[in-house]
C-alpha positions, 0 to 999 in steps of 0.5 A, spaced: 866 185 517 861 190 516 861 195 510 864 201 513 868 200 520 864 197 526 861 203 531 865 203 537 860 200 541 859 193 538 867 193 536 867 194 545 862 189 545 865 183 540 873 184 544 869 183 551 866 176 547 873 174 545 876 175 552 871 171 555 871 166 549 878 165 549 878 163 557 874 157 555 879 150 555 878 146 548 873 141 552 868 145 556 865 143 562 858 145 565 861 150 570 865 153 564 858 153 560 855 157 566 860 162 568 861 164 560 853 165 560 853 169 566 859 173 564 856 174 557 849 174 559 846 170 553 842 164 554 846 156 553 844 155 544 847 163 544 853 162 547 854 155 543 853 158 537 858 164 539 863 159 541 862 155 534 863 162 530 869 164 534 873 157 534 872 157 526 873 163 525 879 165 529 877 173 528 873 178 534 869 181 528 865 174 527 862 176 534 860 182 533 852 183 535 848 182 530 843 188 531 845 195 531 844 201 535 846 203 543 846 198 549 846 200 555 853 200 558 857 198 553 859 206 551 866 205 554 868 207 561 862 211 562 861 214 570 859 208 573 864 204 570 869 209 570 868 209 578 868 202 578 875 202 574 878 207 579 877 204 585 880 198 584 886 201 581 887 205 587 886 199 592 888 193 588 891 195 581 897 200 584 898 195 589 905 191 592 900 186 590 902 187 583 896 183 581 896 182 573 892 186 568 888 180 566 886 179 574 886 187 574 880 186 568 876 181 572 875 184 578 872 190 574 868 185 570 865 182 576 863 188 579 861 191 572 856 185 571 853 184 579 851 192 577 849 191 570 853 194 567 858 192 560 865 191 563 871 195 559 876 190 555 882 188 556 885 192 551 881 198 553 883 197 560 890 197 557 889 205 554 886 207 560 891 204 564 897 208 559 894 215 560 897 214 568 904 216 569 908 210 569 914 211 573 909 212 579 905 207 578 910 202 578 913 205 584 907 204 588 907 197 585 914 195 586 918 200 590 921 207 588 928 205 588 926 198 583 922 202 579 928 207 578 932 201 576 927 198 571 926 205 567 933 206 567 935 198 564 938 196 558 935 192 553 934 185 554 930 186 561 924 184 558 921 178 561 916 174 557 913 167 560 911 164 553 912 164 546 908 169 542 907 173 548 910 178 546 913 179 539 917 186 537 917 189 530 921 193 526 924 197 520 931 198 517 935 200 512 939 194 510 947 196 509 947 193 502 945 195 495 941 191 491 941 189 484 936 189 477 935 182 476 936 183 469 941 189 467 944 187 474 944 194 475 944 198 482 937 199 485 938 202 491 939 200 498 933 195 501 928 196 507 928 190 512 922 189 516 923 184 521 919 180 527 922 177 532 919 172 538 922 175 545 921 169 548 924 164 544 929 169 540 926 166 534 925 170 527 918 169 526 918 172 519 921 179 515 920 182 509 924 185 504 922 191 499 925 197 495 920 201 498 921 206 505 917 203 510 910 202 510 903 198 513 904 194 506 911 192 508 908 190 516 903 186 512 907 182 509 912 181 515 906 179 518 903 174 514 910 171 513 910 171 521 904 167 521 904 162 516 907 155 516 914 157 511 915 149 509 913 150 501 916 158 502 923 154 503 922 150 498 920 154 493 927 158 494 931 151 495 933 152 502 934 145 506 933 148 513 928 148 518 923 154 520 918 152 525 916 159 528 909 161 526 903 162 530 899 169 532 903 173 537 899 175 543 901 182 543 905 186 538 911 192 540 912 197 535 916 204 535 911 210 534 912 210 526 906 212 522 904 206 519 904 202 526 898 207 528 894 207 522 887 205 524 887 199 519 893 196 523 890 197 529 884 195 527 887 188 524 890 187 530 884 188 534 881 183 529 886 177 531 886 179 538 893 181 539 895 187 543 898 192 539 903 196 544 908 202 543 914 204 545 914 210 549 917 216 545 925 217 545 926 210 548 929 205 544 931 200 550 923 198 550 926 195 543 932 192 545 930 185 543 929 188 536 934 192 535 940 187 537 937 182 532 938 188 526 944 190 528 946 182 528 944 181 521 946 188 518 954 185 522 952 179 517 950 183 511 957 187 512 960 181 508 957 181 502 959 185 496 956 191 495 956 192 503 955 200 505 958 197 512 955 201 519 959 208 517 963 212 511 970 210 516 968 203 516 967 204 508 972 208 506 973 209 498 969 202 497 965 204 491 959 200 494 955 200 488 960 198 483 961 192 487 953 190 488 952 184 485 946 181 488 938 181 487 932 182 491 931 175 491 937 173 492 938 177 498 932 174 500 934 167 499 941 169 503 937 172 509 933 166 510 940 162 510 943 166 515 937 166 520 935 159 519 941 156 518 946 160 522 942 165 527 937 159 529 942 155 530 947 159 535 947 159 542 944 165 545 948 168 551 940 170 555 937 164 553 943 159 554 941 155 549 939 156 541 933 159 539 931 153 535 931 149 542 928 154 545 922 154 541 921 146 540 921 146 547 917 151 549 911 151 543 909 144 547 906 148 552 902 153 549 897 153 543 900 156 536 894 159 534 894 159 525 889 164 521 884 159 518 884 162 512 891 166 511 889 170 504 884 174 509 890 175 514 893 179 510 886 183 506 885 185 513 892 188 514 893 191 507 892 198 507 885 201 506 880 207 504 873 209 505 869 210 498 861 210 498 859 205 492 856 209 486 852 207 480 858 206 476 862 202 480 867 204 486 872 210 485 879 209 488 886 213 485 882 216 480 880 208 476 873 206 476 872 199 479 867 193 478 864 186 480 858 183 478 857 182 486 856 189 487 851 190 484 846 187 490 850 193 494 846 198 490 842 203 493 846 204 499 849 210 496 849 214 503 854 208 506 861 207 505 865 201 503 872 199 506 876 198 500 883 194 502 889 194 497 896 192 495 899 198 492 904 193 489 898 191 484 891 196 483 889 191 478 885 188 483 881 192 490 877 188 495 871 191 498 869 188 505 862 187 506 857 183 511 858 177 507 865 177 505 870 179 501 869 182 494 875 182 489 873 188 484 877 189 477 878 196 473 871 197 470 875 198 463 879 190 463 884 193 458 887 196 462 895 194 464 896 192 471 900 198 474 903 199 481 901 205 486 908 208 485 907 208 478 900 211 478 903 217 483 909 218 478 904 219 472 900 224 476 907 228 477 908 228 470 901 230 469 902 236 474 908 238 471 906 238 464 901 243 467 894 239 467 890 241 473 884 235 471 886 228 472 883 223 469 883 215 468 884 215 461 890 219 461 893 216 468 894 209 464 897 213 457 902 217 461 905 210 464 905 206 458 908 212 455 913 212 461 914 204 460 916 205 452 921 210 454 925 206 460 925 199 455 928 204 449 933 206 454 934 199 455 934 197 448 939 202 446 944 200 452 944 193 449 945 195 442 951 199 444 953 193 448 952 189 442 956 194 437 962 193 443 962 186 442 963 186 434 969 190 434 972 185 439 976 183 434 980 190 434 982 190 441 991 188 442 989 182 445 983 177 443 977 177 448 976 170 451 968 172 453 965 175 448 957 177 450 953 174 444 949 179 440 942 177 442 941 173 449 935 168 448 928 169 451 929 163 455 936 164 458 934 170 461 932 171 468 924 172 470 923 179 472 923 179 480 918 182 484 919 184 491 920 177 494 914 177 498 913 171 503 906 168 501 907 168 494 909 160 494 904 158 499 900 153 496 893 155 493 895 163 495 897 167 488 899 175 488 901 177 482 908 182 482 909 189 479 916 190 479 917 197 479 923 200 476 923 207 478 
């Protein structure tokens, strides 16, 4: 990937190349090669080079043109291309013949090639179609009565032919309180991000976090969805099977800000994922994920610490006082509920279990797995654009440096794309033409901090009247805040020890007495966000727990 987001015209060409190459079979014939050469207008050697790059990497960016600058016809929907698209729309697509979007694109591509024009990609064509009144379009394709029934339909009418054709993703606030892994004090209700395969109703993956919905949660959920989960399950002592994995062809999401982030849209395009947003105020378009979330919350209501669906069901129950499960324990419980219960029950719409449907139907499709799971996660992480200065890269008032950056010096006017993990600002990922450069804070004595700690420190400084914010002051403030928290915890433990020492004064002797000081090795290790990829072999990411 280039150091900045590629120009739209270059990305359009890469998307078109990916669309053509994706149609080629595994074993190429002379006919396939001739067709692809005509579609891409390239030589035989160039075609085989592109096929090799695409199949080894699997990402759209592997097909970016080597040369920069304007190319005739590559600007999306110029007047000549617009005329071809409009004609085929009226005479072919918006008719009772109901051709697929792919067939619509092929007809347009054929005419564009005949006139020496570069056709738009299927995704660009989809955005062009979205500008039209969908109700009127459906009326022309399927008749007025059927269109009205379709638009007034209840959840569950979306028809999908194959596994991974459409995956729905959404967030919800879990109806249960999580507790601290060490003190067992209530921390609040976690956010559940979950992905479902519409064709088989298999849960592809999920992520549990104490933070509100974000692009990071989507990235971690998607990474969990596409990867082999056998090691992840084994690390949690779960004996059930979870075969669902693979890159989806299309993702359906709502209109949350994280789903409209440029980084998310570009990452979907990178892996040829068709990103579709629900029309506003139409929850029926996400019926499958909504029903899954309802099922999961119904099961969660059986747990101690549940808030139930509303205050009438909860009554006078003190949910926080009843809470006993940590984030990691909730994650394990959810995984068991999904793999051992939900996947094993007969689904009314399928007339079989989701696990059986997945096993039967995935034999007929090719499941695509990311060639590099770490690269996949990084591609979906939030990003910022920064200029490389002479002393390094500056992000969140922290100066980052890596020895590899010295070779990029002298390009101060160019902005680089920086990917970061909000849970750990001790590293950032710099995207360059030659791959990822991992940069660390220039001052290696800095402790690892989270973005939330960083923002809290800046708020504290603003409240103290400091207008100028510097890196040294931010880290000193975070360390001071951590000392305050540690001191408060020590005082709380001291009070408990004092009460234990006076236990013999009670009218009845206590049977179970808390020891004065627990052995360090007996204490449970602090937990992180329960990231699904942490136990994947060869993939290590540090977790930093935010107690705020």
